[in-house]
Phi, psi and omega in degrees: 000329181304310182302324183299316183294326178293320179294322180298317179302316175300315176299323176302313179301316179305314180297317181301334184272348180297134184267111183258014185299323179291333178283320176298318178298323181287321186249022178291136174295122178272107185292338179291340183268108178091350184249006184284356177265357185260141171233161180245120174264105180255150178104004181286151182294144174274121190222162174295166184298326179300323185268357183301319181295328173292322175300314179302318181293320180288324177295323182294322183292319178285324183280343187273011171292339177247351179182168185274124174230160180233162172299334180283347178259016175246127181240115176245110185293156174246144168279121191290332185287305188264354186050038176241155182286153184288333183106011179213164178213158173250130185230136184252125172271171177288318185227155173303323179291338172283323180299316180291323177299323179296325183289321182277325186273316190260359179288125184097010190284138174271120178277325173206196183288338191251344189232125178235132187259149175242134184239129175220158182283146186295323181291348176295335176301313181285331182284315185256345188270358180293155184292133180094344184288316184240131181291144177288323181263140181283128176240121186286137188294152179274139182268117180289138178300147183293129179233125179287128182273159182281160180287115184280356173237036183292339183294339180288345178271013176307129183295332182260011179049039180283154174260152174259156172217161180244146177234134175244105184219134186066232172256010187256140169235124183230143177258136190221149167277136177283127178235040177053250177285337187283169178295130183303147179270128179285137175256316175205150176208121186229143177269141179063030176292335181217154176260342191231294186196169180236151182208139178278149163288161190303330181252010175078009184285327183234147167255131185259134175239143184248128181225171181293337182267341183162209180237144177232142175254138184233158177175187180080172183295330181267357180054049174271171181285130180266319190200150172230150182226117186281112172212100186303140173057037178298142179251313182226155180223154182210136176257159172276165191297336184252014173066024180266339183223160184224133178254130170245147183218138169234141180283350183253117178303146183297135174241110184274122184296155179301313179243078186297152175295158182311315184261024178299121190287341180251143179264182178292338178294344181269355179295128183081000183266156184242338176247144174223135172252128191244151170272118183292322188294314187260346186074011182276150173278120183267323175188152182242152185221150167282173178292320180230142180281127182265109178220000183217191182286337185257033181300306184302321179291320178296316182301317182294324175298316183290334179291316183295320187215126179243114184268109183268133005272146177283321173267122186246139189253144172289166186291339181247025176057017179279334178229150173225135187219159175218159175263138168261113192308127177064013185235298191193171178245126177262125180239119184256137171270138175267152003263005181289338181059039177257150181294138174304119175075010179060023176195151176292157176273111178281119174234101185297131182077002185306132187256308187205158179215165173209141181278148170293136177277004182282156179282122183297140174232160185280121179271162182297137177085359186246145178272339180221154183305136177262128171281164175223134175229155174241154181214167176215146180232147180284176171290133176190145178059041182064023178246147174286158172301159186210133171251135182227147172253131186226131175280137180232129022263000190284344175064030178275138176276120172270334182196137175232160175213129177273140176228145183240160179054042186266124175261326176199160173223146170237134186259124181232113177267143174283151191304329179260008178070018176286330182218150171239121172264125178252106170283109190246114175272120181249158176237154179288170183294331175283343182064025182266342184222159186234149170210171191232142170235141178254122184249117190255115173271115172277083194300320187280345183272157186299137178057015171050072176296160180236126177253137182246137173245104178268137183233158178256359179240175182264130171274126185252346182206143179215144181204121168292153171282119177313126179060025189225178178249011183247160185211162173227143176219160186239131178248158173240145175286163179290133182287140175278132186293128181092346183287139181270349181262145178292146180300151177287156178243165172229138182256125187242128182248126185231151183212152179278157173289138178283124171230168183293311183242121177085199189244132179279182183291161184278131181232152178290127176268314185194155179225124179255117191250166178059054177245172169250008185296144180218004186222143175236132178228108177277154169289140177303343180256012176085185178068316179257141178227145176246120179259122191227162171248110179248157174054045177232144177268342185264324191223146184207055182278153175226128180227126185257111184249151179237115182281343181233057181297134184272359181266215184297148177295123180276163180289140180257169173301147185300325181291339179240032183291328180267010184252146176269106185259148179280061180189148171222086189285132179213135181274117187274319189194155172231154179200192179214155172212108191296133179069022182308134177235329185221147177228137182221110168281142178291167185295334185272340180086012178274328188229152178221138183244129172252140188219160179233112187268140175291349174291330184245335179217132190269355185238154173055043180289145182141197182219160176236141178247131182234161167266180187295340185269351178102011181273131178282131183261315191209141176224127183218123174264123188235129179288139178053043175285134189240310187218144170229112181226123176291146179281122181291161177245149177288169175300143181293144179267001177286143177282167179302323177294319176296321172294323178289331179287324180293315180299324183291327176260026183294331180293321179296312179297325177297317178302316185295323178284336179289317177299315177300316177294324172294322177300317178297319178291317178298321176298319177297315177303318184289322181291326180294314179300313181295323179299309176303316179296317176303310182298316182295322178295316181303312185293325179291321177296321174299318186291318181301315183295318177293323178294324176296310179301320182292324177301310183295320177298320180293323175296315177300332177270004176078014176268161176304146182292324185263114175301335178293325177302315181295320177300322180291317177301319182290326178294321178297312180301319180292337181291328182289345184278144177255135183246120180266137178226120181265124179245126181255137186231132176266120178282311177208161182219126187227138180240135178233147177268138183253119184290000000 
């Protein structure tokens, strides 16, 4: 029997040595799947089992600030030996985003004077608790030595106050100084600087390059990399107005590998997300988002809508970067406070049917009775449930509705703020009762006036483009004629110029200055400083017109529209120049409003790629055709640091500055001419030296051949021989000529 027992013992040892690692890996429970709605609440008081229901009820009340939970969704373990709670609990929220919000907002919350709780996601145990992920012994982090950074706005110190622009052509991206008519001066030119496109930050501090792994920011005199942000397959980027934050978006949700490398920049919370908001200064990820907030029964339908069409930017910033918001289609507006990225008031603003919203660009001020400055945003909702469409103005953070207006027969709305927030234009596309035709009305909210009055401009045509004058009270819009059924040519357009009537106090009503009919124009480009406007035809194969308009012509008073003939309007409109640019796709004004570049991108048009540079009057300064030309972007400038009084003083003394600038331009032109003359003289000297060398070589060759050293001597001998010859010439002359007829 003994040998048999030994055999059994050997078989048991063999079974213990069998490797089941492949089976364990295959059937291992994935904690990330289905458990991302759970959080672990640690630091709770240890109390008897009888008091546990009261503690759970109190805990639910505190944790419900970020999402809905019930007492049944809280599990608080008991110690079987002491019959006391263990000091922690497991809590389940409705959605993963609510669980993540609880970790960010409620972590470190004080329950009483003695107990402060820490909240973490349950899936963090799997992510951070694996063997080898965290070292057992604490190692103090090394403090990196201070390295002085380059001046990121050094280009503003240019002695000639020139502007920079960037050109992306072929595989090369280059930054250049503008030199008017002359060839641009290269600052830096690199191949493969970007894989997709380039983009300036709003104040020109950073240049953005886009790659398959993410986004990189560049700047400084050496154009070194300032910061990188990891977002695989990123498609679009957007900055906050003051360059503090960056939004990146990819149409492909982020996929986190099961075993990410040690330095992988994204965590499990970013799995399946499409948007990421970053802190530019630190490079930290503030928060990530899915394409659509999933909160109702119509989730699948809304998600499908968002996938088909993305209206960029999705996240919109307040003028001071304090808030960022997005709309949950047909449900609410989510407003997040920076840098914590927590919902304002811990919940979204429910607005049934909301379609779109826009922040006022004005700088917020503290109003009477308010402790903090109030922002202003506008939104609109369509007709639904026997209710009219509505436009509303809301103050933030108080969430008070300051003005609403009801609209009927609405097909669509577009919200246009004036650059200083003084006016809001709501472009309302309406349909007739039969819904067979469309027309547009413009509703102007005078935001800075008492009770926010609304002025209406009724039109019988459809407006296809609208643009306010920057820092001004004037605007331009383009209407389109009704299309003739079966016609192959696009319908004609009309350009309408409006300005307010001059009154003693305030701004009068908006009046028509001029209408230009039977045009093909479809785009409006105002100078950043106002006054000048370029009306263009873009993305057209049949027409490519350019018209340069001046709203404050200093010459003779121009004729006004008949409807405004007896009114004194704040405009004197004059057409300064017209031109064409074949295949025009893009128009870019420089920050000063002195120059404008029109370009043809190979992304949109395959022929005549390149750019034209014009002055504000429409005079062509430079034309350059570049193969595989993609982008032309002027470098923006930050807002001026001069006070209004200092700016006023400069305008007052502008003629003196003009003389100085004219002298500098003349000197620059003379230097340029001098350089041209010197270059020509240098080439002439080189040619004379070459001729002298060749003549010397010819003489030696003639000597070797036994010919006279000077070719002129041989020519002289030949000429002498020809003088001894006599040449006879016979000339025939007809004296008279007579014709007779022979019978």
